[in-house]
C-alpha positions, 0 to 999 in steps of 0.5 A, a space after each residue: 808653199 813648198 809643202 803644198 807644191 811638193 810631191 812624194 819623193 821630193 826633197 825640200 830645202 836642199 843645198 845645190 851649187 851654193 844655194 838652198 833650193 826649195 824643192 828638188 824633184 829628180 833633176 828638176 829644181 823648183 824655186 817658189 818666189 814669194 816676193 819680187 823676182 829681182 830678189 832671186 835673179 842671181 840665184 837663178 842665173 847660177 842654177 840655170 847653167 847646169 839644171 832645169 829650173 821651175 820658178 813659181 810665184 804665189 798668187 795674190 789674195 782676192 779681197 785680202 782673204 786667206 785660203 787654206 790651200 793656195 791655188 796654182 797661179 803659174 810656173 816658168 821652167 828653164 832647161 839648160 842647153 845640151 
């Protein structure tokens, strides 16, 4: 998912504030969660204090079929207060 979502110039699997972040795009941190959101809660609570964060979720498969390129489902963004 990270390779599909990453753009030219993005850094992938970067240490930030004691956690490994999937994608760093300038100041924006991008996390792609492939399981339930409870598993990433503490990491997000730590990161959103000082960084804008975008959270993505892998879409469910239709009919159990894999696709070569996963469609974008949705992304959430948090921006720290100034």
